[in-house]
Residue frames relative to the residue before (quaternion, step in Angstrom):
aa qw qx qy qz dx dy dz
X 1.0000 0.0000 0.0000 0.0000 0.00 0.00 0.00
X 0.3707 -0.7278 0.5346 0.2170 3.57 -0.85 0.95
X 0.0346 -0.7636 0.6404 0.0747 3.53 -1.14 0.54
X 0.2129 -0.7668 0.5979 0.0954 3.49 -1.17 0.66
X 0.1925 -0.7552 0.6119 0.1351 3.52 -1.23 0.51
X 0.1011 -0.7910 0.6033 0.0095 3.52 -0.92 0.97
X 0.2695 -0.7078 0.6236 0.1935 3.53 -1.15 0.60
X 0.0823 -0.8264 0.5570 -0.0060 3.57 -0.50 1.23
X 0.3569 -0.7125 0.5611 0.2237 3.50 -1.09 0.69
X 0.2891 -0.7175 0.6066 0.1834 3.50 -1.23 0.65
X 0.3339 -0.7667 0.5076 0.2075 3.59 -0.66 1.05
X 0.7484 -0.4295 0.2695 0.4276 3.56 -1.32 0.11
X 0.6898 0.4323 -0.2868 0.5050 3.62 1.19 -0.33
X 0.5915 -0.6159 0.3471 0.3877 3.59 1.28 0.24
X 0.5023 0.6703 -0.4081 0.3631 3.57 1.24 0.25
X 0.1557 -0.7435 0.6379 0.1267 3.54 -1.20 0.57
X 0.3270 -0.7242 0.5743 0.1968 3.54 -1.22 0.59
X 0.2928 -0.7271 0.5926 0.1856 3.55 -0.76 1.03
X 0.5072 -0.6694 0.4334 0.3268 3.67 -0.66 0.96
X 0.6070 -0.6039 0.3885 0.3404 3.53 -1.06 0.90
X 0.6403 0.5305 -0.3404 0.4390 3.62 0.90 -0.87
X 0.6429 0.5071 -0.3204 0.4763 3.62 1.06 -0.69
X 0.6534 0.5112 -0.3123 0.4629 3.57 0.92 -0.98
X 0.6692 0.5037 -0.3065 0.4522 3.59 0.93 -0.87
X 0.6747 0.5051 -0.2935 0.4510 3.59 0.91 -0.98
X 0.7551 0.3692 -0.2027 0.5024 3.59 0.96 -0.81
X 0.3570 -0.7552 0.4712 0.2832 3.54 1.36 -0.03
X 0.2186 0.7572 -0.5624 0.2502 3.55 0.82 1.13
X 0.1463 -0.8317 0.5327 0.0552 3.61 -0.50 1.13
X 0.8613 -0.0386 0.0507 0.5041 3.64 0.69 -0.93
X 0.8283 0.0374 -0.0162 0.5588 3.61 1.04 -0.45
X 0.1565 -0.7571 0.6287 0.0840 3.53 -1.32 0.50
X 0.4458 -0.6407 0.5322 0.3279 3.56 -1.30 0.20
X 0.1818 -0.7547 0.6240 0.0888 3.57 -1.00 0.91
X 0.0734 -0.7896 0.6089 -0.0186 3.52 -0.76 1.17
X 0.0453 -0.7714 0.6342 0.0248 3.56 -0.87 0.95
X 0.1677 -0.8202 0.5397 0.0886 3.57 -0.55 1.14
X 0.7487 -0.4419 0.2649 0.4172 3.57 -1.30 0.26
X 0.6870 0.4896 -0.2862 0.4544 3.57 1.09 -0.64
X 0.5983 -0.6092 0.3372 0.3966 3.54 1.34 0.13
X 0.4727 0.6619 -0.4571 0.3597 3.57 1.23 0.05
X 0.1995 -0.7479 0.6198 0.1291 3.51 -1.12 0.72
X 0.0987 -0.7903 0.6047 0.0022 3.54 -0.76 1.14
X 0.1395 -0.7594 0.6311 0.0747 3.56 -0.94 0.94
X 0.0473 -0.8121 0.5813 -0.0181 3.58 -0.72 1.11
X 0.5198 -0.6041 0.5152 0.3153 3.47 -1.18 0.73
X 0.3440 -0.7147 0.5663 0.2240 3.55 -0.98 0.86
X 0.5014 -0.5994 0.4993 0.3742 3.58 -1.14 0.53
X 0.5233 -0.6153 0.4849 0.3353 3.52 -1.14 0.68
X 0.5874 -0.5927 0.4283 0.3466 3.52 -1.10 0.81
X 0.6040 0.5716 -0.3625 0.4208 3.57 0.98 -0.75
X 0.6704 0.5165 -0.3117 0.4319 3.58 0.86 -0.90
X 0.6651 0.5185 -0.3229 0.4295 3.57 0.97 -0.75
X 0.7242 0.4082 -0.2412 0.5007 3.62 1.16 -0.49
X 0.4082 0.7269 -0.4755 0.2811 3.60 1.25 -0.14
X 0.7891 0.3040 -0.2479 0.4727 3.55 -0.93 0.93
X 0.6047 0.5694 -0.3524 0.4312 3.58 1.23 -0.26
X 0.8021 0.1595 -0.0431 0.5739 3.53 1.02 -0.80
X 0.4275 -0.6424 0.5624 0.2972 3.52 -1.30 0.42
X 0.2910 0.7368 -0.5345 0.2945 3.51 0.06 1.37
X 0.4086 -0.6525 0.5690 0.2891 3.56 -1.17 0.60
X 0.2565 -0.8296 0.4829 0.1134 3.55 0.11 1.38
X 0.5796 0.5999 -0.3855 0.3944 3.59 1.09 -0.63
X 0.6412 0.5264 -0.3328 0.4483 3.62 1.07 -0.58
X 0.7066 0.4555 -0.2466 0.4821 3.58 1.25 -0.38
X 0.3276 0.7701 -0.4919 0.2401 3.57 1.28 0.13
X 0.8215 0.2411 -0.2057 0.4740 3.54 -0.97 0.95
X 0.5985 0.5520 -0.3699 0.4476 3.58 1.27 -0.12
X 0.4973 -0.6374 0.4948 0.3187 3.55 -1.23 0.51
X 0.2443 -0.8180 0.5089 0.1103 3.56 0.00 1.34
X 0.6021 0.5618 -0.3659 0.4335 3.56 1.01 -0.72
X 0.6606 0.5018 -0.2973 0.4727 3.53 0.92 -0.99
X 0.6568 0.5115 -0.3195 0.4527 3.62 0.84 -0.88
X 0.6966 0.4649 -0.2838 0.4669 3.60 0.84 -0.93
X 0.6291 0.5288 -0.3339 0.4616 3.61 1.04 -0.73
X 0.6537 0.5068 -0.3121 0.4674 3.54 1.00 -0.83
X 0.6404 0.5228 -0.3114 0.4686 3.56 1.03 -0.87
X 0.6585 0.5004 -0.3128 0.4671 3.61 0.96 -0.83
X 0.6325 0.5343 -0.3217 0.4593 3.54 1.04 -0.79
X 0.6552 0.5039 -0.2979 0.4775 3.54 0.91 -0.96
X 0.6797 0.4922 -0.2983 0.4547 3.59 0.87 -0.89
X 0.6672 0.4792 -0.3151 0.4753 3.61 0.95 -0.79
X 0.6137 0.5314 -0.3489 0.4682 3.63 1.04 -0.70
X 0.6444 0.5105 -0.3118 0.4763 3.60 1.00 -0.87
X 0.6322 0.5389 -0.3219 0.4542 3.56 0.94 -0.89
X 0.6813 0.4821 -0.2936 0.4661 3.56 0.86 -0.97
X 0.6293 0.5131 -0.3511 0.4663 3.64 0.98 -0.75
X 0.6674 0.5200 -0.3035 0.4383 3.58 0.94 -0.91
X 0.7304 0.4132 -0.2751 0.4691 3.63 0.88 -0.75
X 0.6868 0.4807 -0.2926 0.4600 3.60 1.15 -0.43
X 0.7055 0.4194 -0.2765 0.4999 3.59 1.18 -0.19
């Protein structure tokens, strides 16, 4: 397995930029996990896509939802459903 080392600058707001070639290769779209261990190492890991974590739970064509925030969609759907449920039992 090949590994690469990059020297990244930290801007005045504490942000670093992951090089485009790395983002493209790892298919990083919007967020990553940052792990800091006791020895002071910083590890950046690709997060699993939200779609993958829900695969098999629903009968959905997940390919049509690629790149969408599935957590947000499901939370909104649950909120709407619970609001409807409350309206139904209170009326």
